[in-house]
N, C-alpha and C positions, 0 to 999 in steps of 0.2 A: 916308537914313532917319533921321528925327529924331522918331519917335513916342514916346509915353510907354512903350509896350511894348518898343520896341527899346532905349531907355535903361535900362529895368529889366533886360532880358536882359544888356546889357553890364555893368551893376553887379553882377549875380549872378555872371557869369563872372569878373570881376576879383576879387570876394570869394573865390570858390572857388580861384582861382590863388594868391592871397595866403595863404590858410589862416589859422588862428587864430594871433595873435602869440605866445601862450604856447607853442604847439607848436614854433614856430621857435626861441624862446629856449631851450627845453629841449633841442632837437636840437643847438644850438650849444654849450650847456654840456656836453652829453654828449660831443660831439666833443672838448672840452677835457680830459675826464677818462678817456675810454676808452683802454685800453692798459695797458702794464706799469709798475708803480711799485715802487721799492725802499723798504722800510720802514726805520725806525730800528732799531738793535740792541735786542733785548729778551731778556735772559738769555743774551747771546752769540749769539743767532740773528738773522740778517738775512734777510728774505724778499723775494721778488719776487711781487707780487700783480697778477694780471690783472684789471682793472676793466672790466666790460661791463654789458649790460642783460639781465635775466632775462626769462622768458616773459611776465611781468606788466608789463613796462616799467619795472621798478625797477632801481636800481643794485645790482650785486653785485660781490664780489671773491673770486677763487680763488687760492690759493697755487700758483704755477707754477715756482718756483725758490727759490734761497737758498744760504746758505753751509753748510748741513747737509742734503745731499740725502736721506739715509735717516732723518731725524729722525722719530720716532714721536710720536703724540699721547698721551704717557704721563700727562698731567695731566687727561685727559678725565674728566668725572664719570661717564660710562658705561663701566664696566669692559670691555665688549665692544669698545669703540672705541679702547682704549689701545694696541692693537698696529697700528693703522692709520697709514700714513705721512701726515704733514701735507701733503706735496706733493699737490695735486689737491683738497684740501678747500676748500669755500666758507667763508670766515670773515666776509665782509661781506655782509649780507642785507637785502633789503626797503627799501632807501633810496629815499624818494620825493622828487622834485624840488620844491623850495620856491620856486625863482626866484632870480635873482641869484647863480648859481653855488653854491647851497647845497642839500644833501640832508639829510633827517632821517626819523625814524620807524622806522628799522631797528635792526639790532644788529651788533655785532662780537664775534667769539670771540677770546679771548687765550689762545693755546696754552700760554704759560709758566705760567699758573696754572689753566687749564681752566675759566675763567669767561666768561660771555657778558654783554656790557654793552649798554645803549642807546647809540646812536651818532649823531653829526652829522658830516657831511663838507662841507668848504668848499674850493673851488678858489681859492687865494690869487692876488693880483695878481702875485706873484713866480713863478707857475707851479707852486708846491708844492701838494700835496693835504694839507690839515689834517684829520686824522682824530681825532675826540674821542670816547673811550669814557667812559661815566659810569654811576653808579647814582643813580636818582631824578631829580636835577636836574643840568643840564649843568655847573653850578659845581663839583659834586663829581665830578671826573674828571681825566683827563689827555689831552693832545693829542700825537700823533705827527705829524711833518711828513714825508710821503713825497715822494720826488723821482722824476721821470720816469726810467724805466730804458730806455736805448736800446741796451744791449749785446745780443749775439747768444747768448751762453751763459747758460743758466739756472742754472748752477752758479757760485756766487761763492766767492772765497777766504775762508778762516776770518777772523772778526773779531778784531782785536787789542785 
């Protein structure tokens, strides 16, 4: 069957199976960042952040462990939240995929000072997650390099 209609049907089926390239790229990038990451020390605290996708399809990060299991959010600007444990809180929010292993447009909460910053996330060629928090422009900020956490305990030893 080599009719124009059958050729069109085959082309449509192949296009549907292939899916949009951007979706496949985003899925592959997400597979590279989903999971647990160990943060750099910040005020003596090291966290384990579970990176996943929220209900809107954006990248998010939740504290699931660290070297201070009972640490409270004492610097939170909301007095009612200062007695809440940091473990379980979402600190990375609304990160949209830009392509090329980069996410932007979201925010990150820094518990050591109780401030929320704009954020960019990049998966480095070395497998590290570069998390940049900033005010206004990305040049005015700082970057942490998170490393993949493959341990089984969510409680880390105290930082030295």
